[in-house]
VOKOLPA-716750 format. One record per residue (C-alpha): residue number from 1; x, y, z. Coordinates in steps of 0.02 Angstrom, whole numbers. Last residue first. Example, Ala and Ser with C-alpha at 12.3 -4.5 7.8 and 13.67 -1.06 7.14 Angstrom:
+-----+--------+--------+--------+
| seq |      x |      y |      z |
+-----+--------+--------+--------+
|   2 |    684 |    -53 |    357 |
|   1 |    615 |   -225 |    390 |
+-----+--------+--------+--------+
end
This chain:
+-----+--------+--------+--------+
| seq |      x |      y |      z |
+-----+--------+--------+--------+
| 162 |   -675 |    256 |    243 |
| 161 |   -535 |    130 |    269 |
| 160 |   -587 |    -10 |    386 |
| 159 |   -501 |     -7 |    554 |
| 158 |   -344 |    -76 |    634 |
| 157 |   -223 |   -100 |    490 |
| 156 |   -269 |     67 |    415 |
| 155 |   -229 |    150 |    582 |
| 154 |    -42 |    119 |    580 |
| 153 |    -24 |    165 |    396 |
| 152 |   -125 |    323 |    425 |
| 151 |    -16 |    372 |    572 |
| 150 |    138 |    336 |    465 |
| 149 |     75 |    450 |    325 |
| 148 |     33 |    592 |    446 |
| 147 |    203 |    574 |    530 |
| 146 |    292 |    582 |    363 |
| 145 |    198 |    743 |    324 |
| 144 |    244 |    817 |    493 |
| 143 |    427 |    771 |    471 |
| 142 |    428 |    854 |    301 |
| 141 |    348 |   1013 |    370 |
| 140 |    475 |   1012 |    513 |
| 139 |    620 |   1033 |    390 |
| 138 |    699 |    908 |    413 |
| 137 |    685 |    723 |    450 |
| 136 |    791 |    657 |    593 |
| 135 |    950 |    576 |    533 |
| 134 |   1010 |    403 |    480 |
| 133 |    831 |    344 |    454 |
| 132 |    773 |    175 |    519 |
| 131 |    591 |    210 |    472 |
| 130 |    515 |    188 |    644 |
| 129 |    668 |    257 |    735 |
| 128 |    683 |    415 |    630 |
| 127 |    495 |    444 |    640 |
| 126 |    496 |    423 |    829 |
| 125 |    647 |    539 |    844 |
| 124 |    558 |    671 |    739 |
| 123 |    401 |    657 |    846 |
| 122 |    501 |    677 |   1007 |
| 121 |    588 |    831 |    934 |
| 120 |    422 |    908 |    879 |
| 119 |    341 |    887 |   1049 |
| 118 |    222 |    749 |   1102 |
| 117 |     50 |    805 |   1162 |
| 116 |    -52 |    657 |   1103 |
| 115 |     65 |    533 |   1186 |
| 114 |     89 |    353 |   1127 |
| 113 |    233 |    410 |   1018 |
| 112 |    181 |    376 |    838 |
| 111 |     -8 |    351 |    850 |
| 110 |    -25 |    476 |    993 |
| 109 |     62 |    611 |    891 |
| 108 |    -49 |    580 |    740 |
| 107 |   -208 |    580 |    845 |
| 106 |   -158 |    743 |    929 |
| 105 |   -118 |    825 |    761 |
| 104 |   -291 |    778 |    697 |
| 103 |   -304 |    653 |    555 |
| 102 |   -394 |    663 |    388 |
| 101 |   -413 |    521 |    262 |
| 100 |   -437 |    526 |     73 |
|  99 |   -452 |    365 |    -28 |
|  98 |   -362 |    393 |   -192 |
|  97 |   -456 |    417 |   -356 |
|  96 |   -347 |    562 |   -412 |
|  95 |   -498 |    677 |   -402 |
|  94 |   -509 |    648 |   -215 |
|  93 |   -327 |    695 |   -189 |
|  92 |   -340 |    850 |   -298 |
|  91 |   -496 |    908 |   -204 |
|  90 |   -420 |    871 |    -33 |
|  89 |   -264 |    972 |    -77 |
|  88 |   -366 |   1119 |   -141 |
|  87 |   -470 |   1117 |     18 |
|  86 |   -315 |   1109 |    127 |
|  85 |   -245 |   1263 |     42 |
|  84 |   -408 |   1360 |     66 |
|  83 |   -422 |   1301 |    246 |
|  82 |   -248 |   1369 |    278 |
|  81 |   -313 |   1542 |    230 |
|  80 |   -462 |   1525 |    346 |
|  79 |   -355 |   1461 |    489 |
|  78 |   -233 |   1605 |    469 |
|  77 |   -377 |   1730 |    471 |
|  76 |   -441 |   1656 |    635 |
|  75 |   -280 |   1697 |    729 |
|  74 |   -319 |   1729 |    913 |
|  73 |   -440 |   1581 |    920 |
|  72 |   -301 |   1463 |    870 |
|  71 |   -355 |   1352 |    727 |
|  70 |   -284 |   1177 |    707 |
|  69 |   -313 |   1110 |    535 |
|  68 |   -324 |    925 |    500 |
|  67 |   -171 |    835 |    435 |
|  66 |   -199 |    750 |    268 |
|  65 |   -185 |    566 |    225 |
|  64 |   -193 |    520 |     41 |
|  63 |   -225 |    335 |     14 |
|  62 |   -196 |    222 |   -136 |
|  61 |    -48 |    325 |   -190 |
|  60 |    -14 |    352 |   -376 |
|  59 |    170 |    398 |   -355 |
|  58 |    204 |    515 |   -503 |
|  57 |     25 |    568 |   -537 |
|  56 |    -10 |    607 |   -354 |
|  55 |    154 |    703 |   -335 |
|  54 |    120 |    806 |   -493 |
|  53 |    -61 |    840 |   -441 |
|  52 |     -2 |    906 |   -273 |
|  51 |    122 |   1024 |   -356 |
|  50 |    -14 |   1087 |   -474 |
|  49 |   -143 |   1111 |   -335 |
|  48 |    -19 |   1199 |   -220 |
|  47 |     35 |   1311 |   -366 |
|  46 |   -146 |   1352 |   -409 |
|  45 |   -178 |   1395 |   -227 |
|  44 |    -28 |   1513 |   -227 |
|  43 |    -94 |   1599 |   -384 |
|  42 |   -266 |   1623 |   -304 |
|  41 |   -188 |   1694 |   -145 |
|  40 |    -90 |   1827 |   -238 |
|  39 |     98 |   1795 |   -254 |
|  38 |    220 |   1861 |   -125 |
|  37 |    228 |   1693 |    -35 |
|  36 |    282 |   1594 |   -188 |
|  35 |    246 |   1419 |   -123 |
|  34 |    384 |   1298 |    -79 |
|  33 |    316 |   1122 |   -101 |
|  32 |    408 |   1012 |     21 |
|  31 |    495 |    846 |     26 |
|  30 |    479 |    662 |     61 |
|  29 |    513 |    507 |    -44 |
|  28 |    497 |    318 |    -33 |
|  27 |    496 |    301 |    156 |
|  26 |    473 |    119 |    200 |
|  25 |    350 |     48 |    326 |
|  24 |    343 |   -136 |    373 |
|  23 |    181 |   -227 |    415 |
|  22 |    191 |   -340 |    263 |
|  21 |    214 |   -191 |    148 |
|  20 |    178 |    -13 |    196 |
|  19 |    249 |    113 |     72 |
|  18 |    268 |    294 |    125 |
|  17 |    264 |    447 |     13 |
|  16 |    287 |    609 |    108 |
|  15 |    229 |    787 |     77 |
|  14 |    257 |    952 |    166 |
|  13 |    178 |   1116 |    111 |
|  12 |    281 |   1274 |    136 |
|  11 |    207 |   1446 |    108 |
|  10 |     21 |   1409 |     95 |
|   9 |     28 |   1252 |    200 |
|   8 |    -45 |   1078 |    217 |
|   7 |     55 |    936 |    298 |
|   6 |     20 |    794 |    177 |
|   5 |     50 |    607 |    191 |
|   4 |     41 |    502 |     33 |
|   3 |     14 |    318 |     66 |
|   2 |     65 |    173 |    -46 |
|   1 |      0 |      0 |      0 |
+-----+--------+--------+--------+
end
C-alpha cells in the first residue's frame, strides 16, 4: 500500500510517500512544495494544486492522509487561509481516485509516540526510529507529512478505510 502524507501550507507544504508492505514501513520520498509567498492567494492555490497533482501522478498513492487544521482563536484569518490550501489538496486527492483520510495532530502524535501532546523533537525521533533513518527528517513540514502517512499506515491496519 502506498500512502501520501500531507502537511498543508500556503508557504511550505510538506509531503511524504510511505509504502507499507507486510507490516513494514518504508519512506519512498519526502519533501516540500515551496509556495511563492508574495503571489496573490489564487496563484498560490494554483501552485499547491499543481504540485499536489504532480506528486499524485508520479506515485499514484492508494490513500492520501492530510493533517487537519488547528485554529487558534487569536488567529482566525490564518485558519481561513490554511483552509483554502487544505481544500485544494483534498480536491486534488479525491480527483486522483485515492481514498482521502484526515487526522488531527493529537491523533498523529499519539499514533507515533503514545502521547497526544508529544513535541516536535520527540516526533522526529519516533519517525527516525520507525523508518530507520540516519538523521531526523527536516524541515518540520517534512517530518509532519511523514508522521501523517505513518499514522494512516498504523490506523489502516486496525479499522476499515473510509
